[in-house]
Backbone bond lengths (Angstrom), bond angles and torsions (degrees), N, CA, C in turn:
res aa  C-N    CA-C-N  psi(-1)  N-CA   C-N-CA  omega(-1)  CA-C   N-CA-C  phi
1 M - - - 1.376 - - 1.622 112.07 -
2 A 1.282 111.24 -32.13 1.470 117.97 179.55 1.555 110.50 -67.28
3 E 1.254 119.48 -28.67 1.394 120.51 -178.29 1.510 110.93 -73.34
4 W 1.381 116.25 -32.18 1.517 119.72 177.54 1.540 108.78 -70.20
5 H 1.398 115.70 -34.37 1.396 120.90 -179.04 1.630 105.35 -65.05
6 D 1.297 117.94 -38.70 1.429 122.30 -178.45 1.519 108.76 -70.25
7 V 1.356 123.22 -40.60 1.353 126.31 176.92 1.499 110.72 -62.27
8 A 1.294 119.24 -45.44 1.482 126.49 -179.57 1.588 109.24 -59.45
9 R 1.394 110.61 -48.59 1.488 117.57 -179.18 1.504 109.11 -58.89
10 L 1.328 114.95 -53.86 1.489 118.76 177.11 1.514 119.63 -51.62
11 A 1.353 111.93 -43.11 1.556 119.98 179.11 1.493 107.78 -66.13
12 L 1.232 117.85 -47.64 1.552 120.61 179.50 1.571 112.49 -59.63
13 R 1.290 112.58 -38.27 1.547 117.11 -179.63 1.519 108.22 -74.18
14 D 1.350 118.95 -42.30 1.446 117.53 168.14 1.432 119.36 -56.84
15 Y 1.338 115.86 -43.83 1.508 124.50 176.48 1.515 105.64 -61.91
16 S 1.269 124.70 -48.39 1.502 118.39 -177.42 1.561 112.23 -70.11
17 H 1.269 115.18 -29.31 1.520 122.15 179.49 1.580 109.61 -64.57
18 E 1.436 115.06 -45.92 1.426 118.62 -173.55 1.597 106.44 -116.35
19 W 1.410 110.99 62.36 1.389 114.45 -176.66 1.535 116.97 -70.21
20 H 1.308 118.73 -30.55 1.331 122.18 172.11 1.536 116.74 -55.74
21 I 1.234 114.72 -55.86 1.549 119.36 175.54 1.509 108.17 -63.98
22 S 1.305 124.49 -39.18 1.474 124.05 -175.48 1.695 105.50 -67.32
23 G 1.278 114.93 -43.50 1.425 118.87 178.40 1.582 112.46 -57.68
24 C 1.382 112.96 -43.74 1.466 120.32 177.16 1.600 113.00 -61.15
25 F 1.301 110.57 -36.59 1.501 114.21 -179.49 1.516 108.70 -72.02
26 I 1.278 118.02 -41.92 1.423 121.88 173.28 1.440 114.96 -56.41
27 L 1.265 111.61 -52.61 1.583 119.32 178.62 1.400 111.71 -54.65
28 G 1.421 118.30 -47.89 1.391 122.92 179.96 1.484 112.37 -62.75
29 L 1.301 119.46 -40.91 1.450 122.12 176.76 1.590 112.63 -62.09
30 A 1.228 115.22 -42.42 1.426 126.00 177.13 1.575 107.82 -61.42
31 L 1.260 120.50 -47.30 1.399 123.64 -177.42 1.560 112.81 -67.66
32 V 1.285 117.65 -26.67 1.453 124.21 179.81 1.513 105.33 -78.54
33 L 1.320 113.64 -48.25 1.510 117.52 -169.74 1.523 117.91 -77.91
34 A 1.339 114.85 -27.43 1.505 118.48 174.91 1.444 113.95 -56.79
35 P 1.310 117.97 -56.54 1.625 112.34 -179.79 1.553 111.89 -61.11
36 L 1.292 118.71 -35.03 1.400 117.59 175.72 1.504 117.57 -57.80
37 L 1.351 114.67 -42.63 1.386 125.48 -176.93 1.540 108.73 -67.73
38 V 1.415 114.21 -35.73 1.460 116.51 178.03 1.479 110.51 -71.27
39 L 1.304 117.42 -40.88 1.486 117.67 178.47 1.484 112.82 -69.02
40 F 1.295 118.89 -32.97 1.478 122.22 174.60 1.433 111.92 -63.42
41 G 1.345 118.81 -45.94 1.354 126.86 173.28 1.503 117.99 -53.16
42 L 1.355 113.68 -44.51 1.398 123.29 -175.69 1.533 106.23 -73.06
43 K 1.328 122.14 -41.55 1.408 124.18 -178.63 1.524 112.74 -68.46
44 Y 1.322 117.21 -42.80 1.442 117.83 -179.00 1.512 117.46 -98.01
45 G 1.362 115.55 -0.93 1.420 119.94 177.16 1.537 112.23 -111.66
46 L 1.346 116.71 -70.78 1.534 120.17 -172.93 1.422 109.48 -71.79
47 V 1.356 116.49 -53.13 1.456 119.28 -172.10 1.481 116.05 -65.18
48 T 1.344 113.87 -40.41 1.549 117.14 176.30 1.491 110.70 -65.10
49 S 1.346 116.79 -39.93 1.475 116.78 -179.00 1.598 113.29 -68.57
50 M 1.327 111.85 -36.58 1.517 116.60 174.82 1.523 112.32 -68.25
51 L 1.342 118.60 -33.26 1.487 117.18 -179.84 1.552 105.81 -75.94
52 G 1.256 115.72 -38.07 1.533 112.24 177.46 1.493 118.22 -63.99
53 A 1.344 110.68 -38.35 1.479 115.38 173.47 1.532 115.28 -63.60
54 L 1.200 111.22 -38.21 1.563 117.79 175.38 1.494 116.66 -66.10
55 A 1.392 113.06 -37.52 1.403 120.69 179.56 1.578 115.51 -75.48
56 E 1.328 112.09 -26.93 1.474 121.51 -175.68 1.504 112.46 -84.70
57 D 1.428 117.58 -26.28 1.313 119.93 -175.75 1.597 113.86 -89.69
58 P 1.337 117.60 115.31 1.523 119.13 -171.86 1.507 109.81 -63.39
59 E 1.306 120.23 -30.27 1.477 121.14 -178.97 1.575 112.71 -66.99
60 N 1.283 120.96 -17.76 1.418 124.71 172.06 1.466 113.63 -76.87
61 R 1.316 118.36 -22.69 1.463 122.00 -173.60 1.572 107.35 -104.27
62 E 1.325 115.34 8.26 1.562 118.56 179.90 1.428 107.32 -81.30
63 L 1.409 120.69 138.14 1.388 122.83 171.92 1.580 106.58 -101.52
64 R 1.337 108.90 128.79 1.484 112.95 179.63 1.479 111.12 -127.20
65 P 1.222 126.03 146.24 1.420 128.46 178.11 1.590 108.62 -59.76
66 L 1.429 115.86 145.48 1.503 114.85 -177.72 1.512 112.44 -63.41
67 G 1.311 119.94 -31.23 1.553 120.85 -179.41 1.437 114.53 -87.86
68 S 1.384 114.12 16.39 1.531 114.07 -178.37 1.523 117.55 -64.84
69 A 1.276 120.36 144.62 1.455 126.26 -171.35 1.526 106.67 -76.24
70 R 1.361 122.32 -21.45 1.444 124.20 -178.19 1.506 104.15 -79.28
71 S 1.475 114.89 148.35 1.275 119.41 171.06 1.522 118.07 -120.55
């Protein structure tokens, strides 16, 4: 357990010493993950719920002639 404490202490000291580079790494990681999280949320949130609503509503599957009087 003491060796993990030493590893964590050394990592934090290295992080605080090279804060410019560490900040750039964190910023780069955030810039890569943010669009992926947005796309993941759209795919499994909005798009899936819209497709489910379209598939469940029978009116969406109805075939009507183009000149039909109903709207």
